[in-house]
N, C-alpha and C positions, 0 to 999 in steps of 0.2 A: 131677086139676084138669082144668078145662074149657079149651077154646081161649080163650074169652073171660077166664077167670082168668089164663092163661098170657100173655096179651097185655098185660095191665094194667101200666103203667108201661114198657113197652117201645116202641120206635120202628118196630117191625116190625108189618106188617098181619096181620090174622086170616088171610086166605088164604095168606100166606107161612108163618105158624106152621102152618097145617093141611099144608101141603106138606112142611114139616120133619117133622111128627109122621107123617106117612105113610111117610116114608123110615125114621124111626126103628122104626115099627110093622113095616115090612117086613124090618128088620134084626134085629127081635125084641129092641129094647131098651127098648120101651114096649109096654103092652098097653092096650087100650080096651073100654069097655063102655058101653052105652046106659043113661042115666038119664032118664027122661022124654023130654023133647025135646032134650036135649043129650048128649054123648058126653063121657065122663070118661076121662082118660089117667093112667097111673102107670108108673113105672119097673118094668121085668121084671127081678127080680134073678138069674133064670137067664141072661138075655141079658147082663146086666152082668158076671156071673162068667165067662161064656164069653170075652167081650171082654178081661177082665182076664187069664185064662189065656193068651190069644193074645199080648198085650202083655208078659206076664211071659216067655213063651219068646223072642218077639222081643228083648226086652232082654237077656235072658241070652245069646242069640246074638251080639248087636252087643257086649256088654261082653267077652264071651271073645274075639272077633276083635280088638277093641281092645288087650286085654291081651297077646294074642299078637303083633300088631304092635308095641306098646310094647317088649316083651322083645327081639324080633327087632332092633330098632333099637338098643336098649341094647347087645346083644351085637356089632353092626356097630361101634359106637363105641367099645368097649372097646381099650385099647392092646395 
């Protein structure tokens, strides 16, 4: 979608959307290409997959730590 298409129905200005898209492009979460006088953006599946893999590792670690803490607390509270 173009910036104009993305801003339709939003309360955010075109320049603000453009700035967000710049950040997303630098993070490799979206790609863009020139189509005539406008720039068209799309989600980059490779970037989204990399982000998902990172979040999966993060949550796996967080859940493992939570499980260990819960088990340790349970052992402390046993008679």
